[in-house]
ZALUM-194507 format. One record per residue: x, y, z of N, C-alpha, C in turn. Coordinates in steps of 0.1 Angstrom, whole numbers, plus 2048, in hexadecimal, padded with zeros to 3 digits. Example, Ala and Ser with C-alpha at 12.3 -4.5 7.8 and 13.67 -1.06 7.14 Angstrom:
ZALUM-194507
8847C784E87B7D384E8847DF84E/8807EA8478897F584788180084F/
***
This chain:
ZALUM-194507
1AC8F355F1BA8F555E1BE8F2550/1C58FB5491CB8F853C1D98F153E/1DB8E75371E88E05391EF8DE52B/1FC8DF52C2058DC5212108D3526/2128C851F21C8BE5232278BD518/2338BF51C23E8BE5132468B1516/2488A950C24F89C50E25C89C506/26789A50E27489850827A88B50E/27D88250528287550B290872506/29986D50F2A686A50B2AC861516/2B68585122BD85151D2C585B525/2C98575312D08615392DE864534/2E385C52B2F085E5262F186851A/2E586C5162E487450A2DE88250E/2E488D50A2DE89A50C2D589D500/2CA8A45032C08A84F82C18B74F7/2C28BC4EB2C38CB4E92B98CF4DF/2B08D94E32A78DE4DA2AC8EC4D4/2AD8ED4C72B38F94C12AA9064C5/2B19114C52AA91E4C82A29214BC/2969264BE28E92B4B328E93A4B4/2989404AC29B94E4AE2939574A5/2969644A628F96E49E29A974495/2989814932A19884882AE98D48E/2B898D4852C59934872C899C47B/2D39A247B2D89AA46F2DC9A0464/2D69A34582DA99B44D2E19A3442/2E29B04442E99B943A2EC9C6441/2F89CB43D2FC9D84412FA9E1435/2F19EB4372EE9F342B2F4A0142C/2FBA04437303A1043730CA10443/319A14441322A1544C32CA2144A/32DA29454336A3445433EA33461/34BA2F460353A2C46C354A38476/354A44471355A5047A363A5147F/365A5A489372A5D48F374A5649D/37FA5049E382A4A4AB37DA3C4AD/37AA354A2375A284A3380A1F4A9/37CA134AE386A0A4B538FA044AB/39CA024B03A69FB4A83AC9F04B0/3B19E64A93B69DA4AF3C49DD4B5/3C59D84C13D29D94C93DD9D24C1/3E89D94BF3F49D34B83F49D64A9/3EA9D14A23E99D44933E49E1490/3DC9E74983D69F44953CB9F448B/3C79E74873BC9E647D3AF9EA484/3A79F147C39A9F648138F9EB482/3879ED48C37B9E448D3709E8483/3739E647736B9EC46C3669E1463/3669D44683619C94603529C7461/34B9CC45733C9CD4593359BF45A/33B9B44553349A74573349A3466/33B9AA46E33B9A647C32E9A8483/3259B047D3189B348430D9AA47E/3109A147430699946E30398D478/2F79894782F397D47F2F297F48E/2F29744962F09744A42FC97A4AB/2FB97E4B83079834BF3109774C2/31D97B4C43279714C63249684D2/32795B4D03269524DB33394C4E0/33D94E4D734B9494DA3559524D3/35F9564DB36A95D4D53759544D0/3799544C338394B4BE39194F4C3/39B9454C03A99484C33AE9434D0/3BB9444D23C193F4DE3BC9454EB/3B89524EA3B39594F63A495A4F7/39E9524EE38F9524EE3889494F7/37C9464F437493D4FC3659424FC/35D93B50434E93F50334C94E507/34395450033F96250333696150F/33996951933096B52533197952A/32997D53432A98B53933798F53F/34098554234E98854735898853B/35498253035D980525356984518/35499151534D99550A3559944FD/34F9954F13569944E53609A04E4/36B99E4DE3759AA4DD37D9AA4D0/37B9A04C73839A04BB37C9A84B0/3859AD4A637F9B549B3769AD492/3789A049236E99848A361996491/36099A49E3549994A634C9A64A7/3539B14A634E9BE4A93509C849E/3469D149C3489DC4933479E949B/3519F24983529FE4A034DA0A498/346A1349F341A20499346A2B4A2/34EA3449C353A404A334AA4C4A1/34EA574A8347A634A7344A68499/338A6C496334A70489331A65480/333A58485330A4D47C322A4747E/31FA3D476312A37477312A29471/309A21475306A134702F8A1246D/2F4A0D4612E7A0A45E2E69FC459/2DD9F445F2DC9E645D2CE9E2459/2CD9D74522C09D144F2BE9C4457/2B29C245C2AF9B64652A89AC45C/2AC99F45F2A699445829799245A/29399546728599546B2839A3471/2789AA46D2769B74722739B7481/2779C24882739C54962659CA496/25D9C64A024F9CA4A024C9CE4AF/2449D84B02409DD4BD2359D54C2/2389CA4C922D9C14CE22B9C34DD/21E9C24E021B9C34EE2209B74F6/2229AC4F02279A04F623699F4F8/23D9A84F224C9A84F324F9AC502/2589A450825B9A65162619B4519/25C9BA5232609C852725D9D251C/2569CF5122539D850725E9DB4FE/2699D34FF2759D54F62739CD4EA/2789D34DF2769CD4D12829C94CA/28E9CF4CD29A9CA4C72A69CD4D1/2B19C64CF2BC9C64D82C99C84D0/2D19D14D52DE9D44CF2E99CE4D9/2F29C64D42FC9C04DB3099C74D9/3119C94E431D9D04E33299C84E8/3329CF4EF33F9C84F33429CA502/3389CE50A33B9D151833B9C451F/3419C452B3429B85343429BD543/33F9B354B33F9B655A34E9B455F/3529BD56735F9BC56E35F9B2579/3689A857936A99F5833719A658F/36B9A659B3719AD5A63769A55B1/3749985B037A98F5BB3879895B7/38D98C5AB39A9875A739A9795A2/38E9725A038D96559B38A96558D/39396258439196457639095756E/39194C57539193F56E384937572/37A93E57536D93857936A93C588/35E94058A35A94559835C95459A/35D95B58F35F96A590352970595/35397B59D3489835A234A99159E/33F99859A33F9A65963399AF5A1/33D9BB5A13359C55A932C9CD5A0/32A9C95933219D058A3289DA581/3359DD58333D9E657B33F9E056D/33E9E85633409E455534D9E8550/3539E054735E9E453F35B9E4530/3619EC52835E9EC51A3519F2516/34A9F851F33D9FF51B340A0C516/338A1050B339A1D505333A2850F/33AA3350F335A3F517331A4A50D/331A4850032EA524F731FA544F5/31CA5C4EB30EA5F4E9309A594DB/2FEA524DB2F9A4B4D02EBA4F4CD/2E6A4D4C02D9A4F4BC2D4A434B4/2C9A3D4B72C3A324B02B7A364A9/2B6A3249C2AAA354932A6A2848D/299A28489294A1B48328BA1F477/28AA1546E282A1746127CA0A45C/271A0C45626BA0044F2709FE441/275A0943B278A0842C286A0E429/28EA1243229BA1743029AA25429/28FA2B42928DA38424289A4242F/27FA3F43627AA4844127EA4244E/286A4A45628BA45462285A4D46E/283A4647927DA4D485287A4A490/28BA55497295A544A228EA504AF/295A474B7290A444C4293A4F4CD/289A524D628AA5D4DF296A5B4E8/29FA654E72ACA644EE2AAA644FD/29FA6950229DA69511298A5C516/295A5350C290A4551029AA3A50C/2A1A3C5002A9A324FB2B7A32502/2BCA265062C9A2650C2D4A27502/2E0A295062ECA2A4FD2EFA1C4F8/2F5A1C4EC2FAA0F4E6307A0B4EC/3099FE4ED3169F84F23189FB501/30E9F950830F9FA51730B9EE51E/3019EF5262FB9E452E2F09DD525/2EF9D05242F59C652D2FF9BD524/30A9B952B3149B152430D9A451E/3139A051330E99450B311987513/30897E51330997051730696750C/31196050730F9584FB30694C4FE/30394950A2FB93D50D2EC94150D/2E994E50E2DB95250E2D4953501/2C89575012BF9594F52C19674F0/2C69694E42C99774E02BC97E4DC/2B19784DB2A497E4D829C9814E4/2A297F4F029B9824FD2A298D504/29A9975082A09A350E2A29A251D/2AC9A95222AF9AA5302A59B4536/2A09B25422979BB54829D9C9549/2989D354329E9E054229E9E7550/2969E255A2979E75672A49E456E/2AC9DB5692B99D756E2C39E1569/2CD9E45722D89EC56F2E59E5573/2F09E956F2FD9E25732FD9DF582/2F99E858A2FA9E65992F19DB59D/2E79D75952DE9CC5982E69BF599/2F29BE5932FA9B25933059B259C/3069BB5A53109BC5AF3109AF5B8/31C9A95B931D99D5C23199905BB/3179905AE3129845A731E97D59F/31D97059E32696959531F966588/32595E57F31F95C572311956573/30F94C57C30194657D2F7951582/2FC95958B2F39645902EF96E585/2F997157D2F697A5722EC973568/2EE9675652E596055C2D795E562/2D695D56F2C995C5762C2969574/2C99755762C29825742BF985565/2C797F55C2C498154E2B897954A/2B496F5522A896754F2A8961541/2B395C53D2B495552F2B895E524/2B996B5272BD97551C2CC97451A/2D097850E2DE97950A2E498750D/2DC98F5132E199C5172DE9A750C/2E79B050A2E59BB5012DC9C6506/2DA9D14FE2D39DD5022C59DD4FA/2BA9DD5012AD9DC4FB2A89EA4F7/2A09EA4EC29A9F74E728B9F44E3/2839FE4E62749FD4E4271A064D8/26AA004CE265A084C225BA134C6/255A114D124CA1C4D6253A294D9/260A284DA268A354DC26AA3D4CF/266A374C4268A3E4B7260A4B4B7/266A564B125FA634B0261A684A2/256A7049E257A7649025FA83492/261A8A48626AA96487264AA1491/257AA0494252AAA49E253AA54AC/259A994AE25AA944BB24EA8C4C0/245A894B7239A824BC23AA734B9/234A6B4C2235A5C4C022FA584B2/234A4E4AD22FA494A022CA3A4A1/222A3549921FA27498227A2248C/230A1848F239A13484234A0647E/237A054712369F946A2419F046F/2419E346D24C9DB47125A9E046C/2639E14752709E847327A9DE46E/27F9E14622899D945B2979DF45D/2989EC4602A59F345F2A89FA46D/2B49F94712B8A0047E2C5A0847A/2C5A1447F2D1A1D47D2D6A2148A/2E3A2048C2EAA254982F4A30494/2F2A3B49B2FBA47498303A4A4A5/30FA4D4A4318A514AF31BA5F4AF/317A674B931BA754BA328A784C1/32AA704CB336A714D333CA634D7/349A624D8350A564DB34FA4B4D0/34EA3F4D434DA344CB345A284D1/340A204C9339A144CD33EA084C5/33D9FC4CC3409EF4C53339E74C5/32F9E24B93239DB4B73269CD4B2/31F9C34B93219B54B63159B04AE/3099B44B12FD9AF4AA2F19B74AE/2E69B64A62D99BC4AA2CF9B14A8/2C69AF4B12BC9A44B12AE9AA4B3/2A49A44AD2979A74B029299F4BC/2899A54C428499D4D02799944CC/2799884D126F97F4CE26D9764DB/2619784E125E96F4ED2569644E8/25C95B4E12559504DB2569514CC/24B94E4C524B94E4B624595B4B1/24C9614A724796E4A124796C492/23C96E48C23A96E47D23897D479/24198247023F98F46A23F98E45B/23499145523399144623099E440/23A9A44392399B14332379B0424/2379A441E2349A241023E9A8407/24B9AA40C2559AF4032599A53F9/2569983FB25998D3F224D9843F2/24D97B3E82429723E723F96A3F4/23496B3FA231965407232956406/2319503FA2339413F924193D3FD/24A9463FC25894340025A94340F/25094941625294A42524794142C/24193842523992E42C22A93042B/22593A42421793C423211933418/20592F41B1FE9254121F092A40F/1EA9244051DC9284021D491B401/1C891B4081BF9104081B1915402/1AB90D3FA19E9113F41A19173E7/19A9233E419B9293D71A89323D7/1B292E3D01BF9353CF1BD9433C8/1B39443C01B29513B91AE95D3C2/1AA95A3CE1A69643D81B296C3DE/1BE9663DD1C996C3E41D596D3DA/1DB9783D91E797A3D01F19843D6/1FD9813D420898A3D92099953CE/2099A13D320B9AD3CA2199B23CD/2229AE3C32309B13C52339C03C5/22B9C83BD22D9D63BC2289DD3C9/21D9D93CE2189E03DA21E9DA3E7/2259CE3E522B9C73F12209C53FB/2159BE3F720A9BB3FF2039AF3FA/1F99A94011F199F3FD1E49A53F7/1E19A13EB1D49A53E51CA99A3E8/1C099E3F11B69943F51A89973F0/1A198C3ED19398D3EA18B9853F4/18198B3F917798440216A9823FA/1689763F615C9733ED1559683F3/14996B3F914296040013B9573F7/13B9593EA13694F3E013F9443DE/14C9463E115693C3DF1579323EB/15E9273EA16091E3F5169925400/16892040C17192541717F925412/18693041319393140E19C939417/1A99354181B293A4221C093D41C/1C594941F1D394B41D1D994A42B/1E194042D1E593C43B1F393843D/1F893844920593344D20392B45A/20991F45A20791646620F91C472/20A91947E21191C48A21B91048D/22591349522E9094992299014A5/21E9054AB2178FE4B62099024B7/2018FA4BD1F28FD4BF1F09064CB/1E99114C91E691A4D31D89184D9/1D791A4E71CB9184EE1C99244F7/1BE9244FF1BC92F5081C6931513/1CF9285151DA92A51E1E6932519/1E593650C1F093D5061ED94C503/1F69545061F59625011FA9634F3/1F396A4EA1F796C4DD1F19794D7/1F797E4CC1F198A4C61F49894B7/1EC9914AF1EF9924A11EA99F49C/1EF9A34911EB9B048B1ED9B047C/1E69B94751E89BA4671E29C8462/1E79CC4561E29D84501D79D3446/1CC9DA4451C19D743C1BD9E4435/1BD9E44281B89EF41F1AE9E9416/1A19ED4181969E84101959F1403/1949EB3F81939F23EB1849F33E6/17D9E83E816E9E83E41679DE3EC/15B9E03EF1539D73F71449D73F1/13F9CB3EF1319C93EC12B9BE3F4/11E9C03F91189B64011099B43FC/1039AA4020F59A73FE0F49A43EF/0FD99B3EA0FE9993DB0F49903D5/0ED9893DD0E397F3D80D69803DF/0CB97D3D90BE97E3E00BD9763ED/0C496A3ED0C39623F90CD967404/0D69704000E097640A0E0985409/0D698C40D0D599A40A0DC9A3414/0E299D41F0E89A54290F79A4429/0FD9A943410C9A943411299C438/11F99B43612798F43913599443C/13C98C44414999044915598D43F/15F99644116C99243C174990449/17E987448184982455193980453/19A98245E1A897E45F1AB97B46E/1B39704701B696C47D1BB95E47E/1B995848A1BE94B48D1B394148C/1B79354881AD92A4861B491D488/1AC9124871B09054871AE900478/1B98FE4711B98FC4631B18EF460/1B38E54681AB8D846519C8DA466/1988E24701898E54711858EE466/18D8F946318990345A1888FE44B/18F8F344818F8EE43A1868E2439/17F8DF4441758D44441698D843C/1638CE4361568D142E14B8D4437/14C8D14441428D544E1438E3454/14E8EA4511508F745614890144F/13F90845613691245013691E459/13D92945513F93545D13193C45E/12993B45411D94345311293F45D/11293246210892E46B10A933479/11693647D11A93A48B11B92F494/11992249011A91749812290B493/12890D48713090348113E90747D/14491048515191548215A91548E/15E9094931659094A017490E49F/1799114AA1889154AB18C9214A3/18792D4A718A9394A018E9444AB/19894C4A819A9594AE19D9624A3/19396B49F19597249318F980494/19398848A18D99648818399547C/17799A47F16C99A4751689A9472/1659AC46515F9B84621539B6459/1489BB45E13B9BA4561379C8451/1389CA4431349D743E1259DA441/1229E64401149EA44410A9E543A/0FF9DF43F0F39DB4370E79E043E/0E89EB4450DC9F144B0DD9F245B/0E69EB4610E79EB46F0F49F1474/0FC9F646B1099FC46E1149F346C/11F9F846612B9F04641309EB471/1349DF4721389D947F1459D247E/14D9D44891599CD48B1579C3497/15B9B74951599AD49F1649A34A0/16D9A54AB17699B4AE16E98F4B4/1729834B216A9784B617396C4BB/16F9654C51759584C916A94D4C8/16E9424C11659374C016C92B4C6/1669244CF16C9184D516C90C4CC/1739014D01738F54C91658EF4C8/15C8F24D214F8ED4D21458F84CD/14A9024C614190C4BF13B9164C9/1409184D513C9234DD1419304D7/1389394D413A9444CC13A9514D5/1469584D51479644DE14C9704D5/1439784D01479844C81489904D0/14D99B4CA14E9A84D01499B24C6/13D9B34C41379BC4B91399CB4BD/13F9D34B41409E14B613B9E84A9/1319F04AA12B9F749F124A044A3/123A0E49A128A0D48D137A1048C/13EA0848514DA0A483150A06475/151A1046C154A0E45E162A0E45B/167A04453174A0444E173A0A43F/176A1743F174A1E43217EA1A427/179A1A41B181A1641018EA1F40E/199A1840A1A6A1E4071ADA24413/1A7A2341F1AEA2642B1B6A1A430/1C1A1C4371C9A1243C1C6A0F44A/1C1A0344E1BEA0045B1C89F6461/1CD9F946D1D69F04741CE9E947F/1CC9DC47E1C49D54871CE9CD490/1CD9CF49D1D59C74A71CD9C04B1/1CF9B34B31C79AC4BC1D09A44C6/1CC9A34D21D499C4DC1CB9944E6/1CF9874E71C897F4F11D097D4FD/1CA9805091D197E5161CC97251D/1D59695201D295C5261CE95F535/1D496953B1D196B5491C296F54B/1BD9795441AF97D5461A697853B/1AB96F5321A296952719B97451F/1A297E51A19C9885121A398A505/19B98E4FB1A09914EE19E9A04EC/1A89A84EB1A79B64E91AB9BA4DB/1A59C54D61A79C94C81AA9D84C7/1B49DC4C01B69EA4BD1B79EC4AE/1B19F74A91B19FA49B1B6A09499/1BFA0A4901C4A1848C1C0A1A47E/1BBA2647B1B8A2A46D1C3A34468/1CBA3145F1D5A3945A1DEA3E465/1E1A3646F1E9A3947A1E3A3F486/1D6A424851CFA484901C5A3F496/1C3A3F4A31BAA354AA1ABA374A5/1A5A2B4A2197A2B4A018FA294AD/183A294AD17BA274B917EA1A4C0/17DA194CD17FA0D4D4177A014CF/17D9F54D01769E94CB1739E14D8/1679DB4D81639D34E416C9C74E6/1709C64F21799BA4F61709AE4F8/1769A34F416F9964F5174990502/16B98C50B16E986518168978518/17196E51A16C96051A16695D528/15B95652815495253415B94753B/15894454715E93954F15C92C549/15192A54214E91D53C15391A52E/15C92352A16192251C16991551B/16790D51016D90050F17A900507/17F90B50318D90B4FD18D90B4EE/19890E4E819A90E4DA1A89094D7/1AA9044CA1B78FF4C51B99054B8/1C490E4B71C79164AC1D49124A6/1D590F4991E290B4941E6912487/1DF91D4831E29244771DD932478/1E493C4711DF9494701DB94B461/1CF95145F1CA9524511C295F44E/1C39634421BA96C43C1AF963436/1A396543B19895B43818D961430/18995A42517D95D41D17495241F/16995542615F94A42A154949420/14F93D41E14393B41613793F41E/12D94441712194941D11693F421/11993241F11092742210A928430/0FD9294310F792A43E0F4938443/0F994243C0F89504400ED957438/0E996343D0DF96A4350E597642E/0F397642E0FA98142710597C41E/10B98541611698240D11F98E40B/12B98B40613599640513E9933F9/14299E3F214D99D3E91559AA3EB/1619A83F016A9B33F41789B13EF/17F9BC3EC18D9BB3E81959C53F0/1A19C03F31AA9C93FB1B89C43FC/1C09CC4041CE9C84061D09C5414/1D89BA4171DD9B64241EC9B8424/1F19BE42F1FF9C04302049C043E/2119BF4402179C044E2109B7458/20F9AA45420A9A045E21499D469/21099E47521899A480210990489/21798648D21197C49621C9784A0/2189784AD2219744B821A96B4C1/2219604C421C9564CE22794F4D5/22594A4E12309444E92349374E3/2419334E62469264E523E91D4EF/2409104EE23B9074F824190B506/23B90551024090851E24F904520/2548FC5182628F75192698FB50C/27490350D27C90650128B906505/2939054FB2A29044FC2A68FA507/2A08EE5052A38E350F2B08DC50C/2B78D95162C38D15152C48C8521/2CA8BC5202CC8B352B2DB8AF52C/2DF8AC5382ED8A953A2EF8A1547/2FB89B5482FF89455430889D55C/30689E56930F8A557231389B57D/31F89557B32288A58531887F583/31287B58E30887058E2FA87658C/2F88825892EB8885882E788B57A/2DB8895762D688D5692CE89A56B/2D18A45632CB8B15642C68B6557/2BB8BE5572B78C454B2B58D354D/2B78DB5432B68EA5442AE8EF538/2A58F953B29D8FE53029790B534/29291252A28B91F52D27D91C52F/27892153B26A91E53F26192A53C/25592953F24B93453D24693854B/24594554D24194A55A23394555E/23294056B22593C57022192E56D/22992756522791856222D91056D/22890457022D8FB5792348EF571/2408EB5762488E256E24C8D6577/24B8CA57124E8BE5792568B5570/2628B057426A8A656D264898570/26389056625E882567267879560/26886C56627186256126985555E/26E84E55326884254F27283854B/27082B54C27882054727381B53A/26681E53726081752B258821523/25882E52625083851F241836521/23D82D52A22F82B52D22B82F53B/23382B54423082F55223B83A556/23584555C23E85056023D85356F/24985657424A85958324F867584/24A86F58D24E87C59025C87C597/26488559327288759827389459F/2758945AC2768A15B32698A85B5/26A8B55B925E8BD5BB25C8C65AF/24F8CA5AD24D8D35A22528E15A5/2558E859A25A8F659B2518FF593/25090C59724891659025191E588/24E92057B256928572256937574/26293D57126394B573266952566/26694A55B26895054D277950549/28094A55128E94954E29293B54D/29F9385512A492B55129F92355D/29C91655B29990D5662A1900564/2A58FA56F2AC8EE5702A48E4578/2A28D757329C8CC57A2A68C1579/2A78B85832B08AE5832AC8A158A/2B38965872B188958D2BE884593/2C18855A02CE8825A52D08725A5/2DD86F5A32E18615A42DD85859A/2DB85D58D2D68545832E0851578/2ED85457A2F785256F2F884456B/2F583A5732F782C56F2EA82656A/2DF82D56A2D28285652CF82D557/2C68275512C182B5442B282E546/2AE83853F2A083C54029C848537/29084C53828A857530285861539/28686E53528187953D278882535/26E88853B26689253526389D53F/25F8A853A25C8B354324D8B6540/2458B654B2378BA54A2368C954E/2308D054622D8DE54821E8E1549/2198E755420B8EA5562098F855A/2008FF5541FC90C5581F090C560/1F191056D1E59105761D9918570/
***
């Protein structure tokens, strides 16, 4: 059993809040045409044409004497919160973090557009306790078109037969996570008979909005396209009008997207070992990498926010363009050697005892390897190495990565079936299948805390390499810990905590008086991927510490 334990301690009189670790929102409006029939403010007649309204996260509170918390019954409605686009108009925005078509994104959705719709209260209770029959108010009934772009030059339209309309379902909930999508299988009628808590239960921690999948993108011939990370979104209105509050990228946990538009040192990337092997190319907007096995182990890397193990689902991808490759450079190393990119344990990888070439002294790796041909066929090999140096490769050959072609490498680890799958595209077209790595029952686990472009020293190997190339469009996605967005509160004489859980994990609240001895409180609960509450009744007059234990069976 893999276990993860999350500890949060506080006296019962103090609430503990963990900040949301969000993803991207609109950080610039690059084009706005109001169109005809855009919304105007009641009384003043002023237009909802204030472009800063769409910047940042969706509204969580409406200001003013008639305002209050934004929820599915009380959506944003002020001109300072919403931007309107009428018929013939359009809005083009830039995202602070690109949207990426990730297999791990819930329901396959990659970005969310928030509008101004709300649920109608049908039981006549408007001061709390309202119930809806699923009917919406304020939803647009017009026709919209959504397009996306990596560079604000070439746009690809999302298939209209798949993409929903903008400013419709689902109403915004300011208490939810704006980077978490609502299940698209739900429709307004799915919420008939529910109150606010019932809606939030069905939202499963989401802030609502309308989700979109980048896989719906089509080229001018109507064919699917494989997109680079999307930085720009365009909304066009053909009929009617829409009101837009915000646009957010989907992130089920932590997402790192590096497109090298600026110096990667500004976004947290570091270099260990020989710094001369890695350089940012500002003109090409890419990383210029050298794999030189004569040099010490060297890494262009970024730390993770948590350590990953076999109990975690994660994926990563990158573009690789090789410019030149030479192998067998010395009499003692006449054969091939790998160039590598992937996840590692930085402490182990930078140790003087770490030797990738021996195959038995390089613990804690999940990486992509390419061995140029030295007589046995060029070979692609995804590999997993445990903390005890159990070595599990997936050799696929012959599979040559030809010079000056652009290869998109995508790798995904599944915690459920303990497999590492790899997909490679050459210039946008699929290459041959790559062997999947299947971990055996006796695998002892790994601990990964950094992603790196790796140039390994050839010590202990019978081959060598000197290669140059470009790395671009790095994407890394991995889950938060089993407990996120945690808060604690008193309700009468009861202490309660609320948090977002992970599906399939078991959770137990524990209490201590001294942070040494812990007692279970209540019964364990199994996570569903949404909000969870655990409590300790009758503790208002006591002092103590609480923690949540999360275990994945």
